[in-house]
MDTraj code that builds the backbone (N, CA, C; nanometers):
import mdtraj as md
import numpy as np

residues = "MET VAL GLU ASP ALA GLY GLY ALA ARG MET ARG HIS VAL ASP HIS GLY VAL LEU ALA VAL GLY GLU GLY GLY PRO VAL GLU ALA ARG LEU ALA ALA LEU HIS LEU GLY LEU ALA GLN ALA LEU ASP ARG HIS ARG PRO GLN ILE VAL ALA ILE GLU GLU VAL PHE HIS ALA ARG ASN SER ARG SER ALA LEU VAL LEU GLY GLN ALA ARG GLY VAL ALA LEU LEU ALA ALA ALA GLN ALA GLY ALA ARG VAL ARG SER PHE ALA PRO SER MET ILE LYS GLN ALA VAL THR GLY THR GLY ARG ALA GLU LYS GLU GLN VAL GLY ARG MET VAL CYS VAL LEU LEU GLY ILE THR VAL ARG GLU ARG MET ASP ALA THR ASP ALA LEU ALA ALA ALA ILE CYS GLY LEU LEU ARG ALA ARG GLU PRO VAL ALA ALA CYS GLU GLU GLU ARG ARG PRO ARG ASP TRP ARG ALA ALA LEU GLY ARG SER LEU ARG GLY ARG ARG".split()
xyz = np.array([
    [-10.2368, 5.6117, -1.4129],
    [-10.1025, 5.6592, -1.4860],
    [-9.9956, 5.6238, -1.4273],
    [-9.8850, 5.5830, -1.4367],
    [-9.7547, 5.5312, -1.3298],
    [-9.6485, 5.5500, -1.3990],
    [-9.5386, 5.5655, -1.3677],
    [-9.3887, 5.6518, -1.4400],
    [-9.2986, 5.5802, -1.3833],
    [-9.1733, 5.5570, -1.4557],
    [-9.0427, 5.4994, -1.3723],
    [-8.9751, 5.5903, -1.3002],
    [-8.9836, 5.5269, -1.1782],
    [-8.8846, 5.5735, -1.1144],
    [-8.7049, 5.5521, -1.0351],
    [-8.6571, 5.4878, -1.1684],
    [-8.5381, 5.4578, -1.1570],
    [-8.5379, 5.3302, -1.0755],
    [-8.4827, 5.1901, -1.1396],
    [-8.4178, 5.1252, -1.0893],
    [-8.5808, 5.0049, -1.0906],
    [-8.6118, 4.9537, -0.9999],
    [-8.7163, 4.8599, -0.9697],
    [-8.8644, 4.9563, -0.9076],
    [-8.8185, 5.0903, -0.9330],
    [-8.9102, 5.1642, -0.8635],
    [-9.0148, 5.2431, -0.9417],
    [-9.1662, 5.2460, -0.8986],
    [-9.2262, 5.3157, -0.9906],
    [-9.3287, 5.4124, -0.9140],
    [-9.3634, 5.5448, -0.9751],
    [-9.4328, 5.6756, -0.9235],
    [-9.5468, 5.6867, -1.0070],
    [-9.6687, 5.6198, -0.9263],
    [-9.7763, 5.7128, -0.9326],
    [-9.8016, 5.8077, -1.0052],
    [-9.8733, 5.8771, -1.1213],
    [-9.8893, 6.0061, -1.1824],
    [-10.0447, 6.0668, -1.1548],
    [-10.0854, 5.9742, -1.2508],
    [-10.2684, 5.9785, -1.2200],
    [-10.2959, 5.9368, -1.1947],
    [-10.5172, 5.8983, -1.2303],
    [-10.5282, 5.7919, -1.2440],
    [-10.6822, 5.8812, -1.1845],
    [-10.7839, 5.8150, -1.2753],
    [-10.9717, 5.8076, -1.2149],
    [-11.0533, 5.7062, -1.3388],
    [-11.1636, 5.7500, -1.3261],
    [-11.2586, 5.6894, -1.4338],
    [-11.2993, 5.8032, -1.4385],
    [-11.3734, 5.7914, -1.5887],
    [-11.4062, 5.8392, -1.7009],
    [-11.5548, 5.8071, -1.6664],
    [-11.6966, 5.9437, -1.5949],
    [-11.8197, 5.8039, -1.6178],
    [-11.8730, 5.8815, -1.7365],
    [-11.9083, 5.7709, -1.8449],
    [-11.9929, 5.8413, -1.9432],
    [-12.1101, 5.7819, -1.9074],
    [-12.1779, 5.7585, -1.8109],
    [-12.3157, 5.7320, -1.8118],
    [-12.3668, 5.6162, -1.8562],
    [-12.4714, 5.5510, -1.8270],
    [-12.5214, 5.4077, -1.8309],
    [-12.6544, 5.4652, -1.9607],
    [-12.7213, 5.5757, -2.0010],
    [-12.8077, 5.6215, -2.0890],
    [-12.7583, 5.6795, -2.1637],
    [-12.8404, 5.6857, -2.2827],
    [-12.8469, 5.7482, -2.3718],
    [-12.7529, 5.6928, -2.4876],
    [-12.7573, 5.7099, -2.6568],
    [-12.7203, 5.6495, -2.7269],
    [-12.5582, 5.5741, -2.7073],
    [-12.5498, 5.4582, -2.7766],
    [-12.4162, 5.4303, -2.7236],
    [-12.2836, 5.5070, -2.7945],
    [-12.3012, 5.5837, -2.8833],
    [-12.2282, 5.6569, -2.9897],
    [-12.2391, 5.7920, -2.9215],
    [-12.2691, 5.7983, -2.8284],
    [-12.2636, 5.9907, -2.7246],
    [-12.1524, 5.9079, -2.6445],
    [-12.1915, 5.8364, -2.5913],
    [-12.1009, 5.7639, -2.4737],
    [-11.9375, 5.6952, -2.5011],
    [-11.9412, 5.6467, -2.6422],
    [-11.8220, 5.6404, -2.6710],
    [-11.7201, 5.7733, -2.7639],
    [-11.7906, 5.8445, -2.7937],
    [-11.7667, 5.9973, -2.8347],
    [-11.7103, 6.0809, -2.6708],
    [-11.7579, 6.0276, -2.5587],
    [-11.7695, 6.0918, -2.4480],
    [-11.6301, 6.0067, -2.3728],
    [-11.6471, 5.8977, -2.4440],
    [-11.5149, 5.8427, -2.3638],
    [-11.3454, 5.8806, -2.4307],
    [-11.3941, 5.8626, -2.5466],
    [-11.3118, 5.9345, -2.6202],
    [-11.2384, 6.0595, -2.5951],
    [-11.3154, 6.1828, -2.5642],
    [-11.3004, 6.3114, -2.5309],
    [-11.2310, 6.3044, -2.3662],
    [-11.2377, 6.1767, -2.3017],
    [-11.1648, 6.1739, -2.1758],
    [-11.0736, 6.1280, -2.1945],
    [-11.0411, 6.0111, -2.3206],
    [-10.9181, 5.9671, -2.2975],
    [-10.8334, 6.0207, -2.3865],
    [-10.8859, 6.1001, -2.4945],
    [-10.7803, 6.1762, -2.5354],
    [-10.6970, 6.3276, -2.4534],
    [-10.8324, 6.4130, -2.3562],
    [-10.7744, 6.5100, -2.2868],
    [-10.6435, 6.4024, -2.2029],
    [-10.7142, 6.3011, -2.1975],
    [-10.5632, 6.2544, -2.0635],
    [-10.4488, 6.2415, -2.1059],
    [-10.4658, 6.1812, -2.2339],
    [-10.3487, 6.1425, -2.3209],
    [-10.2409, 6.2654, -2.3303],
    [-10.3170, 6.3586, -2.3609],
    [-10.2600, 6.4988, -2.4248],
    [-10.1737, 6.5652, -2.2726],
    [-10.2452, 6.5379, -2.1710],
    [-10.1737, 6.6135, -2.0491],
    [-10.0469, 6.5328, -1.9950],
    [-10.0701, 6.4243, -2.0105],
    [-9.9815, 6.3321, -1.9892],
    [-9.8482, 6.2889, -2.0474],
    [-9.9007, 6.2603, -2.1886],
    [-9.7935, 6.2235, -2.3112],
    [-9.7638, 6.0486, -2.2801],
    [-9.8350, 6.0237, -2.2207],
    [-9.7410, 5.9224, -2.2209],
    [-9.6628, 5.8098, -2.3838],
    [-9.5182, 5.7752, -2.3223],
    [-9.4880, 5.6756, -2.4242],
    [-9.5656, 5.5457, -2.4498],
    [-9.6363, 5.4974, -2.3528],
    [-9.6543, 5.3525, -2.3334],
    [-9.7814, 5.3702, -2.2978],
    [-9.9144, 5.3087, -2.3502],
    [-10.0426, 5.2880, -2.3216],
    [-10.0905, 5.1500, -2.3219],
    [-10.0849, 5.1176, -2.1796],
    [-10.1329, 4.9329, -2.1529],
    [-10.2753, 4.9114, -2.1250],
    [-10.3275, 4.8511, -2.1790],
    [-10.4604, 4.7970, -2.2236],
    [-10.5076, 4.6533, -2.2455],
    [-10.5499, 4.6181, -2.1631],
    [-10.6311, 4.4813, -2.0876],
    [-10.7103, 4.4199, -2.2231],
    [-10.7146, 4.2996, -2.2600],
    [-10.7254, 4.2315, -2.3682],
    [-10.9031, 4.2239, -2.2762],
    [-10.9878, 4.2144, -2.3983],
    [-11.1124, 4.1059, -2.3677],
    [-11.0801, 3.9859, -2.3338],
    [-11.0901, 3.9459, -2.1989],
    [-11.1023, 3.8304, -2.2077],
    [-11.2103, 3.7384, -2.2023],
    [-11.2885, 3.7558, -2.1237],
    [-11.4440, 3.7074, -2.1542],
    [-11.5265, 3.7696, -2.0953],
    [-11.6947, 3.8167, -2.0967],
    [-11.7437, 3.8516, -2.0542],
    [-11.9142, 3.7803, -2.0148],
    [-11.9691, 3.8476, -1.9500],
    [-12.0720, 3.7623, -1.8690],
    [-12.1544, 3.7425, -1.9630],
    [-12.1685, 3.8060, -2.0666],
    [-12.2685, 3.7622, -2.2065],
    [-12.2402, 3.8178, -2.3717],
    [-12.2672, 3.7791, -2.4074],
    [-12.2424, 3.8137, -2.5591],
    [-12.2465, 4.0144, -2.5599],
    [-12.3424, 4.0681, -2.5291],
    [-12.3369, 4.2588, -2.4916],
    [-12.2531, 4.2669, -2.4715],
    [-12.2201, 4.1934, -2.3197],
    [-12.1244, 4.2950, -2.2077],
    [-12.0252, 4.2836, -2.3022],
    [-11.9362, 4.1546, -2.4086],
    [-11.8435, 4.1895, -2.4422],
    [-11.7844, 4.2693, -2.5786],
    [-11.9516, 4.2697, -2.6452],
    [-11.9606, 4.3881, -2.7724],
    [-11.9567, 4.5148, -2.6791],
    [-11.9758, 4.5439, -2.5939],
    [-12.0053, 4.7008, -2.4993],
    [-11.8176, 4.6710, -2.4235],
    [-11.7592, 4.6041, -2.4286],
    [-11.6260, 4.6165, -2.3808],
    [-11.5058, 4.6389, -2.4844],
    [-11.5584, 4.5731, -2.6102],
    [-11.4945, 4.5264, -2.7150],
    [-11.5185, 4.7273, -2.7898],
    [-11.5806, 4.7749, -2.8281],
    [-11.6263, 4.8770, -2.8732],
    [-11.5642, 5.0549, -2.7511],
    [-11.5676, 5.0374, -2.6418],
    [-11.4830, 5.0934, -2.5340],
    [-11.3543, 5.0627, -2.5628],
    [-11.2764, 4.9468, -2.6057],
    [-11.1054, 4.9080, -2.5871],
    [-11.1040, 4.9600, -2.7010],
    [-11.1574, 4.9407, -2.8549],
    [-11.1652, 5.0202, -3.0119],
    [-11.0827, 5.1831, -3.0119],
    [-11.2254, 5.2222, -2.8706],
    [-11.2117, 5.3574, -2.8746],
    [-11.1048, 5.3894, -2.8010],
    [-11.0128, 5.2995, -2.6589],
    [-10.9355, 5.3526, -2.6038],
    [-10.7824, 5.3418, -2.7184],
    [-10.8101, 5.1775, -2.7709],
    [-10.7142, 5.1926, -2.8671],
    [-10.7059, 5.3289, -2.9858],
    [-10.7697, 5.3370, -3.0243],
    [-10.7882, 5.4720, -3.0830],
    [-10.6921, 5.6079, -3.0768],
    [-10.7899, 5.6068, -2.9549],
    [-10.7440, 5.7668, -2.8521],
    [-10.5744, 5.7193, -2.8030],
    [-10.5173, 5.6412, -2.7908],
    [-10.3467, 5.6060, -2.7727],
    [-10.3003, 5.6409, -2.9070],
    [-10.3191, 5.5596, -3.0206],
    [-10.2707, 5.6039, -3.1668],
    [-10.2669, 5.6940, -3.1883],
    [-10.3800, 5.7685, -3.1810],
    [-10.4005, 5.9137, -3.2317],
    [-10.2877, 5.9935, -3.1586],
    [-10.2584, 6.0121, -3.0237],
    [-10.1641, 6.0942, -2.9200],
    [-9.9875, 6.0083, -2.9512],
    [-10.0317, 5.8975, -3.0438],
    [-9.8897, 5.8528, -3.0742],
    [-9.8203, 5.7756, -2.9950],
    [-9.8941, 5.7346, -2.8751],
    [-9.8319, 5.6209, -2.7502],
    [-9.8451, 5.4799, -2.8232],
    [-9.7505, 5.4222, -2.8569],
    [-9.7390, 5.2829, -2.8469],
    [-9.8187, 5.2229, -2.7836],
    [-9.8889, 5.1504, -2.8195],
    [-9.9700, 5.0372, -2.7414],
    [-9.9677, 4.8798, -2.6909],
    [-9.9686, 4.8740, -2.6266],
    [-9.9341, 4.7204, -2.5921],
    [-10.0726, 4.6991, -2.4969],
    [-10.0938, 4.5664, -2.5193],
    [-10.2339, 4.4726, -2.4740],
    [-10.1858, 4.3714, -2.3781],
    [-10.2134, 4.3636, -2.2929],
    [-10.2221, 4.2579, -2.2045],
    [-10.3208, 4.1637, -2.1625],
    [-10.3222, 3.9813, -2.1730],
    [-10.4144, 3.9643, -2.0992],
    [-10.4723, 3.9807, -1.9675],
    [-10.5772, 3.9416, -1.9151],
    [-10.5494, 3.9725, -1.7848],
    [-10.4958, 3.9337, -1.7021],
    [-10.4400, 3.7652, -1.7170],
    [-10.3852, 3.6841, -1.6218],
    [-10.2319, 3.7326, -1.6175],
    [-10.1510, 3.7998, -1.7240],
    [-10.0356, 3.8605, -1.7265],
    [-10.0571, 3.9711, -1.6557],
    [-10.1380, 4.0539, -1.6314],
    [-10.1694, 4.1936, -1.5755],
    [-10.1671, 4.1322, -1.3918],
    [-10.2413, 4.0404, -1.3631],
    [-10.2279, 4.0020, -1.2362],
    [-10.1087, 3.9529, -1.1864],
    [-10.0452, 3.8635, -1.2836],
    [-9.9586, 3.8160, -1.2381],
    [-9.8274, 3.9282, -1.2065],
    [-9.8254, 4.0137, -1.3025],
    [-9.7343, 4.1539, -1.2794],
    [-9.7513, 4.1779, -1.1455],
    [-9.8781, 4.2287, -1.1425],
    [-9.8827, 4.2686, -0.9517],
    [-9.9454, 4.1991, -0.8216],
    [-9.9405, 4.1145, -0.8803],
    [-9.9713, 4.0262, -0.7509],
    [-9.8747, 3.8703, -0.7013],
    [-9.8397, 3.8555, -0.8487],
    [-9.7376, 3.7405, -0.8469],
    [-9.8006, 3.5724, -0.9267],
    [-9.9582, 3.6208, -0.8923],
    [-10.0108, 3.5132, -0.9080],
    [-10.1312, 3.5859, -1.0967],
    [-10.1669, 3.4723, -1.1721],
    [-10.2209, 3.5158, -1.2733],
    [-10.4097, 3.5283, -1.2828],
    [-10.3905, 3.4526, -1.0986],
    [-10.5573, 3.3838, -1.1037],
    [-10.6219, 3.4157, -0.9887],
    [-10.5369, 3.5891, -0.9371],
    [-10.5882, 3.6627, -0.8099],
    [-10.7204, 3.7328, -0.8569],
    [-10.8037, 3.7505, -0.7074],
    [-10.9006, 3.8468, -0.7273],
    [-10.8921, 3.9650, -0.7571],
    [-10.9494, 4.0053, -0.8208],
    [-10.9782, 4.1819, -0.8133],
    [-10.9439, 4.2374, -0.6587],
    [-11.0332, 4.2324, -0.6251],
    [-10.9977, 4.2509, -0.4754],
    [-10.8469, 4.2693, -0.4054],
    [-10.8028, 4.2055, -0.4557],
    [-10.6400, 4.0770, -0.3925],
    [-10.5288, 4.2389, -0.5494],
    [-10.5580, 4.2236, -0.6465],
    [-10.5343, 4.3072, -0.7099],
    [-10.5300, 4.4645, -0.6934],
    [-10.6329, 4.5198, -0.6604],
    [-10.6572, 4.6443, -0.6246],
    [-10.5553, 4.6551, -0.4519],
    [-10.6028, 4.5814, -0.3599],
    [-10.4784, 4.6280, -0.2482],
    [-10.3597, 4.6074, -0.3264],
    [-10.3066, 4.5178, -0.4204],
    [-10.1269, 4.4947, -0.4051],
    [-10.1052, 4.6246, -0.5051],
    [-10.2240, 4.7109, -0.6145],
    [-10.1490, 4.8066, -0.6755],
    [-10.1723, 4.9141, -0.5738],
    [-10.2570, 4.9233, -0.4651],
    [-10.2290, 5.0195, -0.3622],
    [-10.1454, 5.0145, -0.2556],
    [-10.0665, 4.9139, -0.2520],
    [-9.8979, 4.8755, -0.1774],
    [-9.7876, 4.9358, -0.2716],
    [-9.8022, 4.8736, -0.3671],
    [-9.6752, 4.8901, -0.4968],
    [-9.6832, 5.0486, -0.5231],
    [-9.7947, 5.1119, -0.5184],
    [-9.7900, 5.2823, -0.5667],
    [-9.8016, 5.3686, -0.4274],
    [-9.8502, 5.2977, -0.3123],
    [-9.8545, 5.3938, -0.1863],
    [-9.9361, 5.4409, -0.1848],
    [-10.0503, 5.4530, -0.2567],
    [-10.1778, 5.5086, -0.2432],
    [-10.2779, 5.4876, -0.1895],
    [-10.3756, 5.5520, -0.1644],
    [-10.5610, 5.4672, -0.1738],
    [-10.6582, 5.4714, -0.2435],
    [-10.7071, 5.4251, -0.2761],
    [-10.8020, 5.4685, -0.4343],
    [-10.9164, 5.4568, -0.3653],
    [-11.0147, 5.5602, -0.4084],
    [-11.1472, 5.5283, -0.3455],
    [-11.2442, 5.5505, -0.4425],
    [-11.1630, 5.5270, -0.5759],
    [-11.2854, 5.5356, -0.6609],
    [-11.3386, 5.3571, -0.6743],
    [-11.3594, 5.3316, -0.8286],
    [-11.4272, 5.1947, -0.8039],
    [-11.3175, 5.1288, -0.8735],
    [-11.3091, 4.9833, -0.8619],
    [-11.2579, 4.8709, -0.9426],
    [-11.1652, 4.9070, -1.0394],
    [-11.2179, 4.9759, -1.1251],
    [-11.2153, 5.0077, -1.2854],
    [-11.0574, 5.1383, -1.2326],
    [-11.0313, 5.1800, -1.1695],
    [-10.8919, 5.2715, -1.1553],
    [-10.7605, 5.1722, -1.0890],
    [-10.8368, 5.0646, -1.0435],
    [-10.7046, 5.0087, -0.9810],
    [-10.6980, 4.9199, -1.1082],
    [-10.8008, 4.8603, -1.1288],
    [-10.8312, 4.7772, -1.2936],
    [-10.6658, 4.7925, -1.3836],
    [-10.6586, 4.9870, -1.3536],
    [-10.6317, 5.0314, -1.5149],
    [-10.4881, 5.0621, -1.4416],
    [-10.4865, 5.0707, -1.3556],
    [-10.3632, 5.1335, -1.2551],
    [-10.3000, 4.9862, -1.2924],
    [-10.3424, 4.8664, -1.2933],
    [-10.2414, 4.7190, -1.2870],
    [-10.2094, 4.7334, -1.4381],
    [-10.2922, 4.7514, -1.5001],
    [-10.2822, 4.7528, -1.6120],
    [-10.1501, 4.8333, -1.7009],
    [-10.1458, 4.9539, -1.6018],
    [-10.0381, 5.0705, -1.6347],
    [-9.9304, 4.9867, -1.6032],
    [-9.8822, 4.9577, -1.4645],
    [-9.7785, 4.8869, -1.3677],
    [-9.7072, 4.7866, -1.4641],
    [-9.7986, 4.6561, -1.5327],
    [-9.7800, 4.5793, -1.6301],
    [-9.7123, 4.6224, -1.7901],
    [-9.7582, 4.7344, -1.8129],
    [-9.7039, 4.7561, -1.9226],
    [-9.5221, 4.8592, -1.8789],
    [-9.5949, 4.9008, -1.7567],
    [-9.4131, 4.9765, -1.7289],
    [-9.3170, 4.8524, -1.6987],
    [-9.3739, 4.7209, -1.6357],
    [-9.3397, 4.6481, -1.6181],
    [-9.2042, 4.5638, -1.7502],
    [-9.3172, 4.5317, -1.8442],
    [-9.2993, 4.4598, -1.9537],
    [-9.2641, 4.5941, -2.0683],
    [-9.2047, 4.6916, -2.1055],
    [-9.1816, 4.8360, -2.1717],
    [-9.0709, 4.7777, -2.2279],
    [-8.9848, 4.7058, -2.1997],
    [-8.8460, 4.7008, -2.2447],
    [-8.8522, 4.5487, -2.3164],
    [-8.9756, 4.4748, -2.3460],
    [-8.9814, 4.3041, -2.3542],
    [-9.0369, 4.3410, -2.4826],
    [-8.9806, 4.3440, -2.6095],
    [-9.0445, 4.2976, -2.7419],
    [-9.1482, 4.2360, -2.7106],
    [-9.2357, 4.3045, -2.8144],
    [-9.4031, 4.2666, -2.8312],
    [-9.4027, 4.1450, -2.8470],
    [-9.3293, 4.0754, -2.9641],
    [-9.4012, 3.9116, -2.9329],
    [-9.3772, 3.8691, -2.8331],
    [-9.2523, 3.9013, -2.7129],
    [-9.2346, 3.8030, -2.5884],
    [-9.4093, 3.7908, -2.5396],
    [-9.4277, 3.9008, -2.5716],
    [-9.5649, 3.9657, -2.4949],
    [-9.6930, 3.8378, -2.5611],
    [-9.7235, 3.8688, -2.6902],
    [-9.7581, 3.7325, -2.7675],
    [-9.7647, 3.6311, -2.7184],
    [-9.6381, 3.5825, -2.7298],
    [-9.5816, 3.4328, -2.7466],
    [-9.6506, 3.4125, -2.6261],
    [-9.6485, 3.4984, -2.4845],
    [-9.7002, 3.3904, -2.3500],
    [-9.8748, 3.3818, -2.3861],
    [-9.9144, 3.4783, -2.4925],
    [-10.0961, 3.4286, -2.4785],
    [-10.1148, 3.2935, -2.5882],
    [-9.9904, 3.3041, -2.6441],
    [-10.0739, 3.1729, -2.7074],
    [-10.0545, 3.0564, -2.6776],
    [-10.1521, 2.9870, -2.7090],
    [-10.2013, 2.8420, -2.6152],
    [-10.0965, 2.7444, -2.6624],
    [-10.0452, 2.6563, -2.5722],
    [-9.9514, 2.6132, -2.5766],
    [-9.9525, 2.4783, -2.5802],
    [-9.8809, 2.3853, -2.6655],
    [-9.8914, 2.2613, -2.7162],
    [-9.8098, 2.1943, -2.5456],
    [-9.8859, 2.1128, -2.4864],
    [-9.8406, 2.0262, -2.3498],
    [-9.6983, 1.9467, -2.4033],
    [-9.7709, 1.8818, -2.5160],
    [-9.6156, 1.7730, -2.5408],
    [-9.4898, 1.8468, -2.6040],
    [-9.4824, 1.9625, -2.6685],
    [-9.4015, 2.0431, -2.7005],
    [-9.3381, 2.0732, -2.5407],
    [-9.4319, 2.1743, -2.4532],
    [-9.3780, 2.2294, -2.3252],
    [-9.2964, 2.1332, -2.2487],
    [-9.3616, 1.9942, -2.3001],
    [-9.2912, 1.8931, -2.1831],
    [-9.1799, 1.8721, -2.2295],
    [-9.1543, 1.8397, -2.3379],
    [-8.9928, 1.8076, -2.4436],
    [-8.9336, 1.9104, -2.4227],
    [-8.9365, 2.0360, -2.4042],
    [-8.8405, 2.1344, -2.3916],
    [-8.8045, 2.1535, -2.2471],
    [-8.8823, 2.1158, -2.1375],
    [-8.8284, 2.1168, -2.0224],
    [-8.7595, 2.0117, -1.9813],
    [-8.8114, 1.8841, -2.0174],
    [-8.7249, 1.7608, -2.0342],
    [-8.5723, 1.8081, -2.0475],
    [-8.5208, 1.8357, -2.2171],
    [-8.4085, 1.8898, -2.2880],
    [-8.3594, 1.9654, -2.1302],
    [-8.4676, 2.0334, -2.1143],
    [-8.3733, 2.1796, -1.9925],
    [-8.2850, 2.0937, -1.9026],
    [-8.3382, 2.0001, -1.8291],
    [-8.3171, 1.9128, -1.7110],
    [-8.1976, 1.8786, -1.7288],
    [-8.1135, 1.8331, -1.8450],
    [-7.9767, 1.7260, -1.8783],
    [-7.8456, 1.8272, -1.8437],
])
top = md.Topology()
chain = top.add_chain()
for i, resn in enumerate(residues, 1):
    res = top.add_residue(resn, chain, resSeq=i)
    for name in ("N", "CA", "C"):
        top.add_atom(name, md.element.get_by_symbol(name[0]), res)
traj = md.Trajectory(xyz[None], top)
């Protein structure tokens, strides 16, 4: 969790990794995830919750599990009354590192530099903080602007707009 510290500055508030285990029924793990998220949201009461979109996964089972966990996060945020913003992984990377193709380790290092912290937990913690940074930086933009950036672009139209702009 990060907050606006005035101007272009941001402040680290909290972070962590919810360990729900790998064994047991999926519904029990999702319930544990929901409980942990709901408690964190109740404790901090954020105005905006930034969530990474499921971009791709190694296989269809991984995509399904990620989608279920993302759904639980969306539900917990909605129940807490927070505004939810979803961002493509490349948009989060761009916000934190300046390039949408950054490696996971580079994103983690930049998160620590930007927030002045050391993260000892799994990379999941820096992934979540990166999404929070992106959400904070884009908090004032209309939702449509973020959605527009995610839409596939027609290269012919983009080229035409670019050429018209040069005149």
